[in-house]
TORRO-250475 format. One record per residue (C-alpha): x, y, z; residue in one letter. Coordinates in nm, 4 decimals. Layout:
NODE         px         py         pz   resn
NODE          X          Y          Z      A
...
This chain:
NODE         px         py         pz   resn
NODE     2.9918    -0.3129     2.9349      X
NODE     2.7665    -0.3821     2.6349      X
NODE     3.0113    -0.1000     2.4562      X
NODE     2.7974     0.1684     2.6656      X
NODE     2.8739     0.5281     2.5842      X
NODE     2.7548     0.8143     2.7502      X
NODE     2.6184     1.0944     2.5092      X
NODE     2.7397     1.4201     2.6591      X
NODE     2.6842     1.6098     2.3019      X
NODE     2.4057     1.6314     2.0579      X
NODE     2.3329     1.7677     1.7035      X
NODE     1.9607     1.8081     1.6293      X
NODE     1.8215     1.9595     1.3041      X
NODE     1.4581     1.8264     1.2005      X
NODE     1.1941     1.9201     0.9941      X
NODE     0.8707     1.7513     1.1743      X
NODE     0.9439     1.9175     1.5388      X
NODE     0.6519     1.7287     1.6794      X
NODE     0.7879     1.5880     2.0304      X
NODE     1.1430     1.7067     1.9817      X
NODE     1.0702     1.8830     2.2911      X
NODE     1.0499     1.5995     2.5298      X
NODE     1.3841     1.4639     2.4004      X
NODE     1.5414     1.8135     2.4070      X
NODE     1.4289     1.8144     2.7575      X
NODE     1.5657     1.5108     2.8348      X
NODE     1.8568     1.5560     2.7734      X
NODE     1.9038     1.8947     2.8957      X
NODE     1.7972     1.7080     3.2502      X
NODE     2.0947     1.4884     3.1449      X
NODE     2.3418     1.7695     3.1113      X
NODE     2.3901     1.7070     2.7674      X
NODE     2.5170     1.9980     2.5007      X
NODE     2.2472     2.0697     2.2341      X
NODE     2.3761     2.1903     1.9038      X
NODE     2.1265     2.2816     1.6704      X
NODE     2.0149     2.4807     1.3071      X
NODE     1.7861     2.6863     1.1770      X
NODE     1.4307     2.6544     1.2508      X
NODE     1.5180     2.3873     1.5162      X
NODE     1.7496     2.6015     1.7160      X
NODE     1.4907     2.9139     1.7070      X
NODE     1.2235     2.5978     1.8516      X
NODE     1.4410     2.5105     2.1240      X
NODE     1.5553     2.8390     2.2093      X
NODE     1.1440     2.8325     2.3696      X
NODE     1.2406     2.5790     2.5438      X
NODE     1.3615     2.6104     2.9311      X
NODE     1.7305     2.5046     2.8437      X
NODE     2.0320     2.7050     2.9799      X
NODE     2.1999     2.8717     2.7300      X
NODE     2.5098     2.7348     2.8563      X
NODE     2.3610     2.4070     2.7175      X
NODE     2.2000     2.5438     2.3767      X
NODE     2.4266     2.6366     2.1146      X
NODE     2.3984     2.7091     1.7419      X
NODE     2.6103     2.5181     1.4537      X
NODE     2.6896     2.8429     1.2954      X
NODE     2.8812     2.9255     1.6561      X
NODE     3.0797     2.6268     1.6085      X
NODE     3.1786     2.6406     1.2796      X
NODE     3.1849     3.0265     1.2505      X
NODE     2.9878     3.0699     0.9702      X
NODE     2.6331     3.1009     0.9199      X
NODE     2.3578     2.9525     0.7173      X
NODE     2.4114     3.0357     0.3851      X
NODE     2.2946     2.9664    -0.0007      X
NODE     1.9021     3.0040     0.1294      X
NODE     1.9675     2.7505     0.3969      X
NODE     2.1315     2.4754     0.1384      X
NODE     2.4369     2.5107     0.3679      X
NODE     2.4111     2.4783     0.7320      X
NODE     2.5968     2.1789     0.8913      X
NODE     2.8502     2.0668     0.5549      X
NODE     3.1486     2.1846     0.8169      X
NODE     3.4596     1.9950     0.9537      X
NODE     3.3922     2.0837     1.2266      X
NODE     3.0453     1.9042     1.2500      X
NODE     3.1220     1.6121     1.0393      X
NODE     3.4674     1.5536     1.2274      X
NODE     3.2657     1.5413     1.5654      X
NODE     3.0474     1.2874     1.4217      X
NODE     3.3065     1.0552     1.2521      X
NODE     3.6231     1.0266     1.4652      X
NODE     3.6916     0.6953     1.5661      X
NODE     3.7308     0.7298     1.9309      X
NODE     3.9632     0.4270     1.9574      X
NODE     4.1746     0.5743     1.6947      X
NODE     4.4763     0.7755     1.8590      X
NODE     4.5278     0.9644     1.5648      X
NODE     4.1858     1.0909     1.4996      X
NODE     4.1794     1.2073     1.8512      X
NODE     4.4708     1.3765     1.7873      X
NODE     4.3841     1.5705     1.5003      X
NODE     4.0199     1.6913     1.7203      X
NODE     4.2498     1.8438     1.9264      X
NODE     4.4460     1.9751     1.6630      X
NODE     4.1612     2.1498     1.4791      X
NODE     3.9520     2.1909     1.8104      X
NODE     3.7039     1.9806     1.7128      X
NODE     3.4519     1.8533     1.9620      X
NODE     3.2842     1.5242     1.9403      X
NODE     2.9451     1.4559     1.8848      X
NODE     2.7639     1.1656     2.0232      X
NODE     2.4031     1.1672     1.9216      X
NODE     2.2728     1.2930     1.6095      X
NODE     1.8615     1.3544     1.5606      X
NODE     1.7356     1.4242     1.1968      X
NODE     1.4467     1.4141     1.0310      X
NODE     1.4844     1.4965     0.6588      X
NODE     1.2514     1.7468     0.4278      X
NODE     0.9530     1.5400     0.3411      X
NODE     1.0184     1.5176    -0.0499      X
NODE     0.7714     1.2464    -0.0914      X
NODE     0.4935     1.4223     0.0628      X
NODE     0.5764     1.7163    -0.1541      X
NODE     0.5865     1.5145    -0.4337      X
NODE     0.2474     1.4429    -0.4010      X
NODE     0.1221     1.8068    -0.3194      X
NODE     0.2740     2.0058    -0.5981      X
NODE     0.4019     1.9381    -0.9872      X
NODE     0.6343     2.2889    -0.9398      X
NODE     0.9671     2.1427    -0.9726      X
NODE     1.1740     2.3977    -0.7955      X
NODE     0.9546     2.3249    -0.4914      X
NODE     1.0435     1.9665    -0.4994      X
NODE     1.4333     2.0013    -0.5937      X
NODE     1.4381     2.2334    -0.2793      X
NODE     1.2979     1.9334    -0.0437      X
NODE     1.5950     1.7056    -0.1551      X
NODE     1.7853     1.7083     0.1616      X
NODE     2.1601     1.7138     0.1865      X
NODE     2.2793     1.7978     0.4972      X
NODE     2.0196     1.5774     0.7036      X
NODE     2.0910     1.2707     0.4527      X
NODE     2.4569     1.3178     0.4926      X
NODE     2.4602     1.3668     0.8942      X
NODE     2.2360     1.0476     0.9119      X
NODE     2.4949     0.8499     0.6951      X
NODE     2.7957     0.9660     0.8755      X
NODE     2.6623     0.9186     1.2293      X
NODE     2.5036     0.5250     1.1152      X
NODE     2.9125     0.4851     1.0009      X
NODE     3.0100     0.5648     1.3130      X
NODE     2.7473     0.3908     1.5276      X
NODE     3.0088     0.2184     1.7580      X
NODE     3.0770     0.5658     1.9013      X
NODE     2.7483     0.7580     1.7687      X
NODE     2.3767     0.7323     1.8288      X
NODE     2.1741     0.8077     1.5284      X
NODE     1.7699     0.8943     1.5195      X
NODE     1.7040     0.9283     1.1599      X
NODE     1.3545     0.9692     1.1563      X
NODE     1.0249     1.1164     1.3523      X
NODE     0.9426     0.7704     1.3542      X
NODE     1.2473     0.6666     1.5885      X
NODE     1.1937     0.9492     1.8681      X
NODE     0.9465     0.7310     2.0710      X
NODE     1.2487     0.4600     2.1121      X
NODE     1.5348     0.6969     2.1876      X
NODE     1.3004     0.8373     2.4472      X
NODE     1.2461     0.5094     2.6126      X
NODE     1.5852     0.5185     2.6450      X
NODE     1.6364     0.8550     2.7759      X
NODE     1.4030     0.7742     3.0177      X
NODE     1.4980     0.4231     3.0966      X
NODE     1.8164     0.4759     3.1653      X
NODE     1.9476     0.8486     3.0851      X
NODE     2.1685     0.9259     2.8512      X
NODE     2.3976     0.6326     2.7334      X
NODE     2.2925     0.3653     2.5035      X
NODE     2.4451     0.0079     2.4114      X
NODE     2.6398    -0.0970     2.1139      X
NODE     2.3354    -0.3295     2.0478      X
NODE     2.1094    -0.0171     2.0687      X
NODE     2.3418     0.1865     1.8428      X
NODE     2.3384    -0.0470     1.5775      X
NODE     1.9560    -0.0909     1.5711      X
NODE     1.9425     0.2741     1.4866      X
NODE     2.1992     0.2445     1.2267      X
NODE     2.0825    -0.0230     1.0752      X
NODE     1.6984     0.2161     1.0898      X
NODE     1.9135     0.4950     0.9318      X
NODE     2.0165     0.3533     0.6314      X
NODE     1.6829     0.1766     0.6048      X
NODE     1.5543     0.5687     0.6131      X
NODE     1.8366     0.7050     0.3637      X
NODE     1.7694     0.4126     0.1430      X
NODE     1.3946     0.4726     0.0938      X
NODE     1.4791     0.9099     0.0364      X
NODE     1.7180     0.8297    -0.2092      X
NODE     1.4589     0.5703    -0.3682      X
NODE     1.1912     0.8619    -0.3686      X
NODE     1.4911     1.0918    -0.5469      X
NODE     1.5450     0.8534    -0.8316      X
NODE     1.2067     0.7564    -0.9253      X
NODE     1.1539     1.1369    -0.9888      X
NODE     1.4084     1.2096    -1.2195      X
NODE     1.3942     0.8427    -1.3378      X
NODE     1.1262     0.8920    -1.5867      X
NODE     1.0580     0.8395    -1.9597      X
NODE     1.0695     0.5267    -2.1716      X
NODE     1.3385     0.3380    -2.0366      X
NODE     1.3024     0.4020    -1.6667      X
NODE     1.3847     0.2021    -1.3923      X
NODE     1.1739     0.1909    -1.0735      X
NODE     1.3303     0.1552    -0.7802      X
NODE     1.1131     0.0517    -0.4298      X
NODE     1.2666     0.0621    -0.0903      X
NODE     0.9817    -0.0025     0.2126      X
NODE     1.0347     0.0200     0.5654      X
NODE     0.7865    -0.0537     0.8605      X
NODE     0.8307    -0.4195     0.8697      X
NODE     0.6167    -0.6498     1.0599      X
NODE     0.6629    -0.9975     1.1766      X
NODE     0.3110    -1.2063     1.1049      X
NODE     0.1875    -1.5045     1.2688      X
NODE     0.3033    -1.6881     0.9582      X
NODE     0.3146    -1.6793     0.5788      X
NODE     0.0598    -1.8635     0.3603      X
NODE     0.0851    -2.1736     0.5586      X
NODE     0.1896    -2.1897     0.9567      X
NODE     0.5470    -2.3606     0.8542      X
NODE     0.6232    -2.0013     0.6549      X
NODE     0.7809    -1.7043     0.7944      X
NODE     0.5579    -1.3841     0.6843      X
NODE     0.6707    -1.0316     0.6833      X
NODE     0.4412    -0.7359     0.5880      X
NODE     0.6589    -0.4087     0.4592      X
NODE     0.4137    -0.1242     0.4901      X
NODE     0.1856     0.0949     0.6998      X
NODE    -0.1728    -0.0707     0.7223      X
NODE    -0.2790     0.2003     0.9783      X
NODE    -0.2445     0.4678     0.6799      X
NODE    -0.5250     0.2839     0.4874      X
NODE    -0.7279     0.0973     0.7753      X
NODE    -0.8685     0.1658     1.0841      X
NODE    -0.9311    -0.1821     1.2660      X
NODE    -1.2551    -0.1738     1.4535      X
NODE    -1.1959    -0.4725     1.6243      X
NODE    -1.0566    -0.8274     1.5557      X
NODE    -0.7527    -1.0594     1.5571      X
NODE    -0.4464    -1.0108     1.4307      X
NODE    -0.4175    -0.9404     1.0728      X
NODE    -0.2362    -1.2583     0.8899      X
NODE    -0.0486    -1.3014     0.5583      X
NODE    -0.3725    -1.4220     0.3742      X
NODE    -0.5838    -1.1649     0.5474      X
NODE    -0.3767    -0.9389     0.3720      X
NODE    -0.3613    -1.0672     0.0459      X
NODE    -0.7775    -1.1020     0.0204      X
NODE    -0.8031    -0.7565     0.1395      X
NODE    -0.5601    -0.6378    -0.1490      X
NODE    -0.7522    -0.8275    -0.3773      X
NODE    -1.1303    -0.6546    -0.2193      X
NODE    -0.9998    -0.3348    -0.2414      X
NODE    -0.8654    -0.3614    -0.5843      X
NODE    -1.2285    -0.4501    -0.7013      X
NODE    -1.4173    -0.1938    -0.5201      X
NODE    -1.1917     0.0472    -0.6482      X
NODE    -1.3315     0.0079    -0.9914      X
NODE    -1.7218     0.0915    -0.8811      X
NODE    -1.9311     0.3485    -0.8149      X
NODE    -2.2514     0.2096    -0.7674      X
NODE    -2.3618     0.0854    -0.4135      X
NODE    -2.1721    -0.2505    -0.4671      X
NODE    -2.1249    -0.5522    -0.1951      X
NODE    -1.8805    -0.8211    -0.3336      X
NODE    -1.7794    -1.1212    -0.1146      X
NODE    -1.4078    -1.2758    -0.2145      X
NODE    -1.2419    -1.6172    -0.1082      X
NODE    -0.8798    -1.6560    -0.1866      X
NODE    -0.8374    -1.3703    -0.3545      X
NODE    -1.1702    -1.4426    -0.6046      X
NODE    -1.5007    -1.2542    -0.5940      X
NODE    -1.7421    -1.5370    -0.5006      X
NODE    -2.0700    -1.3124    -0.5168      X
NODE    -2.1133    -0.9330    -0.6178      X
NODE    -2.4096    -0.7257    -0.6999      X
NODE    -2.4613    -0.3524    -0.7198      X
NODE    -2.8106    -0.2141    -0.6400      X
NODE    -2.9525     0.0828    -0.4830      X
NODE    -2.9123     0.0508    -0.1299      X
NODE    -2.6214    -0.1842     0.1101      X
NODE    -2.8884    -0.4683     0.1837      X
NODE    -3.0036    -0.5226    -0.1613      X
NODE    -2.6456    -0.5351    -0.2658      X
NODE    -2.5251    -0.7734     0.0532      X
NODE    -2.8714    -1.0069    -0.0486      X
NODE    -2.7840    -1.0643    -0.4003      X
NODE    -2.4113    -1.0741    -0.3483      X
NODE    -2.4739    -1.3739    -0.0914      X
NODE    -2.7200    -1.5332    -0.3296      X
NODE    -2.4559    -1.5723    -0.6184      X
NODE    -2.2643    -1.8275    -0.4286      X
NODE    -2.3928    -1.8838    -0.0444      X
NODE    -2.1750    -2.1728     0.0044      X
NODE    -1.8192    -2.0504    -0.0660      X
NODE    -1.9277    -1.6762     0.1163      X
NODE    -1.8735    -1.9113     0.4314      X
NODE    -1.5676    -1.8013     0.6030      X
NODE    -1.4924    -1.5411     0.3182      X
NODE    -1.3935    -1.1655     0.3104      X
NODE    -1.6749    -0.9228     0.2884      X
NODE    -1.6504    -0.5597     0.1016      X
NODE    -1.8551    -0.2893     0.0333      X
NODE    -1.8176     0.0603    -0.0856      X
NODE    -2.0970     0.2318     0.1367      X
NODE    -2.1902     0.2317     0.5096      X
NODE    -2.2985    -0.0424     0.6244      X
NODE    -2.6817     0.0036     0.7874      X
NODE    -2.8465    -0.2107     1.0674      X
NODE    -3.0693    -0.3544     0.8494      X
NODE    -2.7662    -0.4890     0.6433      X
NODE    -2.5609    -0.5546     0.9172      X
NODE    -2.8591    -0.8173     1.0877      X
NODE    -2.8321    -0.9822     0.7833      X
NODE    -2.4603    -1.0306     0.7292      X
NODE    -2.4366    -1.1267     1.1096      X
NODE    -2.5930    -1.4691     0.9905      X
NODE    -2.3038    -1.5494     0.7755      X
NODE    -1.9434    -1.6879     0.9309      X
NODE    -1.6929    -1.4567     0.7630      X
NODE    -1.3231    -1.3497     0.8406      X
NODE    -1.3092    -0.9833     0.7365      X
NODE    -1.5645    -0.7128     0.6593      X
NODE    -1.4524    -0.3744     0.4883      X
NODE    -1.6777    -0.0569     0.4427      X
NODE    -1.6458     0.2895     0.4195      X
NODE    -1.8122     0.3314     0.7467      X
NODE    -2.0610     0.1514     1.0027      X
NODE    -2.3780     0.3060     1.1420      X
NODE    -2.3614     0.2891     1.5623      X
NODE    -2.6591    -0.0193     1.5528      X
NODE    -2.4612    -0.2341     1.3024      X
NODE    -2.1453    -0.1968     1.4524      X
NODE    -2.2590    -0.3185     1.7872      X
NODE    -2.3845    -0.6322     1.5891      X
NODE    -2.1014    -0.6952     1.4038      X
NODE    -1.9198    -0.6736     1.6992      X
NODE    -2.0771    -0.9343     1.8500      X
NODE    -1.7963    -1.2023     1.7495      X
NODE    -1.4885    -1.0939     1.8889      X
NODE    -1.2292    -1.2282     1.6383      X
NODE    -1.4309    -1.1255     1.3370      X
NODE    -1.2077    -0.8355     1.1330      X
NODE    -1.3970    -0.5190     1.1025      X
NODE    -1.2178    -0.2692     0.9195      X
NODE    -1.2860     0.0980     0.7995      X
NODE    -1.1124     0.1601     0.3984      X
NODE    -0.9929     0.5265     0.5019      X
NODE    -0.8791     0.5985     0.1413      X
NODE    -1.1326     0.7422    -0.1083      X
NODE    -1.2354     0.4117    -0.3221      X
NODE    -1.1607     0.4743    -0.7050      X
NODE    -0.7887     0.5506    -0.6204      X
NODE    -0.5495     0.2937    -0.5745      X
NODE    -0.2917     0.2793    -0.2386      X
NODE    -0.0466     0.2231    -0.4802      X
NODE     0.0144     0.1629    -0.8993      X
NODE     0.3096    -0.0219    -0.8571      X
NODE     0.3540    -0.3919    -0.8049      X
NODE     0.5875    -0.6530    -0.7073      X
NODE     0.6651    -1.0099    -0.7235      X
NODE     0.9694    -1.2225    -0.6320      X
NODE     1.0738    -1.5170    -0.8539      X
NODE     1.3673    -1.6912    -0.9748      X
NODE     1.6545    -1.4829    -0.8100      X
NODE     1.5221    -1.1193    -0.8963      X
NODE     1.1755    -0.9238    -0.8681      X
NODE     0.8893    -0.8682    -1.1567      X
NODE     0.7863    -0.5309    -1.1057      X
NODE     0.4900    -0.3772    -1.3402      X
NODE     0.2005    -0.0988    -1.3606      X
NODE    -0.1267    -0.2129    -1.1823      X
NODE    -0.3993    -0.3174    -1.4438      X
NODE    -0.5967    -0.0024    -1.3429      X
NODE    -0.7943     0.0234    -1.6900      X
NODE    -1.1807     0.0489    -1.6482      X
NODE    -1.3650     0.0198    -2.0603      X
NODE    -1.6788     0.2207    -2.0526      X
NODE    -1.9750     0.1697    -2.2843      X
NODE    -1.7680     0.3952    -2.5182      X
NODE    -1.4751     0.1264    -2.5489      X
NODE    -1.7188    -0.1581    -2.6774      X
NODE    -1.6398    -0.2303    -3.0237      X
NODE    -1.9802    -0.3846    -3.1737      X
NODE    -1.8372    -0.6399    -3.4326      X
NODE    -2.1431    -0.8402    -3.4734      X
NODE    -2.4551    -0.8116    -3.6819      X
NODE    -2.6729    -0.7986    -3.3813      X
NODE    -2.6067    -0.5304    -3.1447      X
NODE    -2.6117    -0.5622    -2.7604      X
NODE    -2.9702    -0.4331    -2.6168      X
NODE    -2.9108    -0.1173    -2.4235      X
NODE    -3.0143    -0.2871    -2.1133      X
NODE    -2.7407    -0.5284    -2.1441      X
NODE    -2.4776    -0.2548    -2.1832      X
NODE    -2.4449    -0.2033    -1.7797      X
NODE    -2.3722    -0.5889    -1.7787      X
NODE    -2.0893    -0.6017    -1.9902      X
NODE    -1.8944    -0.3499    -1.8041      X
NODE    -2.0200    -0.4819    -1.4969      X
NODE    -1.8483    -0.8063    -1.6247      X
NODE    -1.5502    -0.6749    -1.7686      X
NODE    -1.4867    -0.4937    -1.4248      X
NODE    -1.5189    -0.8605    -1.2517      X
NODE    -1.3270    -1.1225    -1.5501      X
NODE    -1.0400    -0.8424    -1.4811      X
NODE    -0.9843    -0.9506    -1.1226      X
NODE    -1.0786    -1.2591    -1.1449      X
NODE    -0.7945    -1.5357    -1.1866      X
NODE    -0.7231    -1.6420    -1.5642      X
NODE    -0.8163    -1.8575    -1.7558      X
NODE    -1.1336    -1.6749    -1.6519      X
NODE    -1.5003    -1.6648    -1.7453      X
NODE    -1.7443    -1.4440    -1.5388      X
NODE    -2.1266    -1.4619    -1.5911      X
NODE    -2.3386    -1.2012    -1.4757      X
NODE    -2.6721    -1.0622    -1.5168      X
NODE    -2.8404    -0.7594    -1.3885      X
NODE    -2.5663    -0.6504    -1.2567      X
NODE    -2.5129    -0.9921    -1.0452      X
NODE    -2.2235    -1.2418    -1.0594      X
NODE    -2.4361    -1.5544    -1.1521      X
NODE    -2.0586    -1.7672    -1.1513      X
NODE    -1.7417    -1.7518    -1.2610      X
NODE    -1.4719    -1.9918    -1.4012      X
NODE    -1.1658    -1.8696    -1.2045      X
NODE    -0.7675    -2.0174    -1.2642      X
NODE    -0.8432    -2.2840    -1.5050      X
NODE    -0.6026    -2.4358    -1.7907      X
NODE    -0.8245    -2.3646    -2.0486      X
NODE    -1.1102    -2.1301    -2.1592      X
NODE    -1.3520    -2.3975    -2.2282      X
NODE    -1.3216    -2.5377    -1.8469      X
NODE    -1.3417    -2.2108    -1.7158      X
NODE    -1.6900    -2.1728    -1.9066      X
NODE    -1.8647    -2.4761    -1.8409      X
NODE    -1.7116    -2.4354    -1.4877      X
NODE    -1.9051    -2.1117    -1.4734      X
NODE    -2.1982    -2.2103    -1.6146      X
NODE    -2.2392    -2.5721    -1.3993      X
NODE    -2.1726    -2.3466    -1.0940      X
NODE    -2.4900    -2.0687    -1.1797      X
NODE    -2.6964    -2.3367    -1.3097      X
NODE    -2.6453    -2.5209    -0.9370      X
NODE    -2.7769    -2.2497    -0.7520      X
NODE    -3.0915    -2.2483    -0.9668      X
NODE    -2.9563    -1.9166    -1.1651      X
NODE    -3.1285    -1.8996    -1.5336      X
NODE    -2.9118    -1.7554    -1.7830      X
NODE    -3.1354    -1.6701    -2.0467      X
NODE    -3.0527    -1.3131    -2.0652      X
NODE    -2.6773    -1.3741    -1.9131      X
NODE    -2.3841    -1.1924    -2.0608      X
NODE    -2.0415    -1.3378    -2.0608      X
NODE    -1.6968    -1.2161    -1.9919      X
NODE    -1.3799    -1.3496    -2.1121      X
NODE    -1.0569    -1.2227    -1.9984      X
NODE    -0.8551    -1.2473    -2.3164      X
NODE    -0.9967    -1.3746    -2.6566      X
NODE    -1.1447    -1.6977    -2.7518      X
NODE    -0.9048    -1.8596    -2.9521      X
NODE    -1.1672    -2.0961    -3.1386      X
NODE    -1.5432    -2.0823    -3.1536      X
NODE    -1.6031    -2.3347    -2.9066      X
NODE    -1.6681    -2.0596    -2.6272      X
NODE    -1.9352    -1.9149    -2.8031      X
NODE    -2.1202    -2.2430    -2.8887      X
NODE    -2.0861    -2.3607    -2.5351      X
NODE    -2.2523    -2.0185    -2.4006      X
NODE    -2.5004    -2.0008    -2.6387      X
NODE    -2.6474    -2.3556    -2.5707      X
NODE    -2.6786    -2.2053    -2.2053      X
NODE    -2.8765    -1.9296    -2.3358      X
NODE    -2.6004    -1.6693    -2.3235      X
NODE    -2.6681    -1.4693    -2.6167      X
NODE    -2.4440    -1.1427    -2.5246      X
NODE    -2.0680    -1.1353    -2.4867      X
NODE    -1.7359    -0.9234    -2.3938      X
NODE    -1.3986    -0.9931    -2.4831      X
NODE    -1.0836    -0.8167    -2.5892      X
NODE    -1.0763    -0.9862    -2.9564      X
NODE    -0.7300    -1.0200    -3.1440      X
NODE    -0.7262    -1.3664    -3.2366      X
NODE    -0.6004    -1.4848    -3.5780      X
NODE    -0.9568    -1.6520    -3.6073      X
NODE    -1.1762    -1.4214    -3.4586      X
NODE    -1.3802    -1.3988    -3.7900      X
NODE    -1.4833    -1.7765    -3.7202      X
NODE    -1.5863    -1.7012    -3.3603      X
NODE    -1.7939    -1.3627    -3.5155      X
NODE    -1.9731    -1.5772    -3.7944      X
NODE    -2.0538    -1.8187    -3.5312      X
NODE    -2.2102    -1.5580    -3.3038      X
NODE    -2.3936    -1.3727    -3.6366      X
NODE    -2.5267    -1.7029    -3.7408      X
NODE    -2.6916    -1.7841    -3.4022      X
NODE    -2.8080    -1.4364    -3.2677      X
NODE    -2.5280    -1.3197    -3.0553      X
NODE    -2.4542    -0.9922    -2.9970      X
NODE    -2.0398    -0.9371    -2.9647      X
NODE    -1.8058    -0.6947    -2.8254      X
NODE    -1.4585    -0.6375    -2.8321      X
NODE    -1.2675    -0.4321    -2.5854      X
NODE    -0.8975    -0.4475    -2.7464      X
NODE    -0.7969    -0.4832    -2.3871      X
NODE    -0.6895    -0.8198    -2.2056      X
NODE    -0.7088    -0.8588    -1.8001      X
NODE    -0.4905    -1.1681    -1.7797      X
NODE    -0.4125    -1.2208    -1.3939      X
NODE    -0.1894    -1.4623    -1.2923      X
């Protein structure tokens, strides 16, 4: 019979009480006896539940909530009722010997540890949000899934309510096993967050646990499986368009990471995680026009992003291009009507504030393990530019140097970026030599008719020889930004001095592999 178990008694102890009333009333309709604790009991007592079906845990254990609420459920009459193996005669005899009643359903929503971390630095308050009884209830009930149904989070209220509405107070073994799996995911994630809070210092070892798995249409290619672990809806509101794919997610991450470094009205166009057009201007329309001019060929089928509200005028121009995704702070009503004309087009509103990354840690799987690192969140300012040549950068070139350095940071290594008047002219990306990257960028800029005289060049890492500045000088580029740090920095600097090139060092390398 698929391991069907009737739910005759339930223990409910939840922090978030939203929708718990619906579950409690449905359990009551099915004659389930409810045990509850503290604030949850007080909340449920206000509902229309007969006294015979609602009991406080302390009435069962004979002990009140003690130590400021730290100890409520930690008692053999609670855990014995959860952990008892119904098929073991010895367990059942002990339940009878010690007058312990079976508990068939456990519903818990833990203290919000991570939300507390985000809201305060008060260690005492943070420590008090480490749930002890709740996490113990979850693990006990999940372990005994053969007999007990466990709901470990408010995110699982809905599946339980669906079961109760569909067939009453009973669950199958398959359902209980699914709830147990979800419960251990909650437990793992909760413990990971606590570990990371305590594990601070020089030799810290960050751990990561992620719930909310979503099966994607496929991975990078149609023959590959793809899964996204995360909550896309926390960051974006999707106004229309097809289902987000694996490659879409990679491009969206690259686009948002790039835009986080810009505060002026900026538009960017990306292909395969690299920017092919970027411009900062006074209006979103001007920014769009100049971003597109950077590479109108690569822009076809690209991902668009702006840190501004898209206006009707901008939307009319944007709509002339075929593109996959557009991300913006918001859209005028008329702009949204225009952009929505093509129904497969993915239109997103970024709900967070630009400049704040959604997370500061990134992971990459490889070999038989995982690499973890802090994201590259360093953004150089004018104060970080160390002029190392006789010729100083002209004042009107400083903004271009900062602009170019932001772009090269988000371009795959080896990378060279050429910028003029806060517009990306071209980039050389993902090359095996920096010389090839520069030649690629120059050829691309010239193919679109850009005059490189007065442009600036940015490199993601130092120049090991003077060849790149020689090539750049020959193309009319007389201002350079790079990290410095080569044993031949003096040779590069000498060439610049001899040919009237202004060069600044930042001291920060921005490899992106």
